[in-house]
C-alpha positions in Angstrom: -56.3 -19.8 -25.3 -55.8 -16.3 -23.8 -58.2 -15.4 -21.1 -56.6 -12.1 -20.0 -58.8 -9.3 -21.3 -56.4 -6.6 -20.3 -53.6 -8.2 -22.4 -56.0 -8.6 -25.4 -57.1 -4.9 -25.1 -53.4 -3.8 -24.9 -52.6 -6.0 -27.9 -55.4 -4.3 -29.9 -54.3 -0.8 -28.9 -50.7 -1.5 -29.9 -51.9 -3.1 -33.1 -53.7 0.1 -34.0 -50.4 2.0 -33.6 -48.7 -0.7 -35.8 -51.3 -0.1 -38.4 -50.5 3.6 -38.7 -46.7 3.0 -38.6 -47.0 0.2 -41.1 -48.5 2.5 -43.7 -45.6 5.0 -43.3 -42.9 2.3 -43.3 -44.3 0.4 -46.3 -44.8 3.6 -48.3 -41.3 4.7 -47.6 -39.9 1.3 -48.4 -41.6 1.5 -51.8 -39.8 4.7 -52.5 -36.5 3.0 -51.9 -37.1 -0.5 -53.4 -39.8 0.3 -56.0 -43.4 -0.7 -55.8 -43.1 -4.2 -57.3 -40.4 -5.4 -55.0 -42.1 -3.9 -52.0 -45.4 -5.5 -52.9 -43.7 -8.9 -53.3 -42.0 -8.4 -49.9 -45.2 -7.3 -48.2 -47.3 -10.1 -49.6 -44.7 -12.8 -48.8 -44.2 -11.5 -45.3 -48.0 -11.4 -44.7 -48.4 -14.9 -46.1 -45.7 -16.3 -43.9 -47.2 -14.6 -40.8 -50.7 -15.8 -41.5 -49.6 -19.4 -42.1 -47.6 -19.5 -38.9 -50.2 -17.7 -36.8 -51.6 -20.9 -35.4 -48.2 -21.6 -33.8 -48.8 -18.6 -31.4 -50.8 -21.0 -29.3 -47.6 -22.8 -28.5 -45.6 -19.6 -27.8 -48.1 -18.1 -25.4 -49.0 -14.4 -24.9 -45.7 -13.0 -26.0 -45.7 -14.7 -29.3 -49.3 -13.9 -29.9 -48.6 -10.2 -29.2 -45.7 -10.2 -31.7 -47.6 -12.0 -34.4 -50.7 -9.8 -34.2 -48.6 -6.7 -34.2 -46.6 -7.9 -37.2 -49.7 -9.0 -39.1 -51.4 -5.6 -38.6 -48.2 -3.8 -39.5 -47.7 -5.8 -42.7 -51.3 -5.8 -43.8 -51.4 -2.0 -43.4 -48.9 -1.7 -46.2 -51.6 -2.6 -48.7 -53.4 0.7 -48.0 -50.3 2.7 -49.0 -49.0 0.4 -51.7 -52.1 -0.4 -53.7 -52.9 3.2 -54.9 -49.2 3.7 -55.9 -49.3 0.3 -57.7 -52.4 1.2 -59.6 -50.9 4.4 -60.9 -47.6 2.6 -61.7 -49.1 -0.3 -63.5 -52.0 1.4 -65.3 -50.6 4.9 -65.8 -51.8 8.4 -65.3 -53.8 8.6 -68.5 -56.0 5.8 -67.3 -56.7 7.5 -64.0 -59.1 10.0 -65.5 -62.8 9.2 -65.7 -63.6 7.6 -69.0 -66.9 5.8 -69.7 -67.8 5.9 -66.0 -64.7 3.8 -65.1 -61.6 5.1 -63.4 -58.6 3.9 -61.6 -60.2 5.1 -58.4 -63.2 2.8 -58.9 -60.9 -0.1 -59.5 -58.9 0.8 -56.3 -62.1 0.6 -54.3 -62.9 -2.8 -55.7 -59.4 -4.0 -54.8 -60.1 -2.9 -51.2 -63.5 -4.7 -51.2 -61.8 -7.9 -52.5 -59.1 -7.6 -49.9 -61.6 -7.4 -47.1 -63.5 -10.3 -48.6 -60.3 -12.4 -48.8 -59.5 -11.5 -45.2 -62.9 -12.9 -44.1 -62.4 -16.0 -46.2 -58.9 -16.5 -44.8 -60.1 -16.5 -41.2 
């Protein structure tokens, strides 16, 4: 519905900045609220944004820009929250290599599944 290539390129560039900023903000927010509350807030916000993304067609370019920026900002939180959540929920003793399994390997699987779910969701 948007045929303006310059606008779409600008939206993508700003979304890249929102990605970097989102990691910092969500990480800082988890220091204030705690990891569990922050994950719930991040997941709920991202779910709401994704479910309402189709409505951007009705709001035009401005709404599309805001929604894309907000989705990228919110989804970037996973990259700063998931490692902290793994250490919080599974503990430091389980982060060491033991029988060829580690918390770091399980983190990588969580990112693979996250990418897979993003593809399925679209």
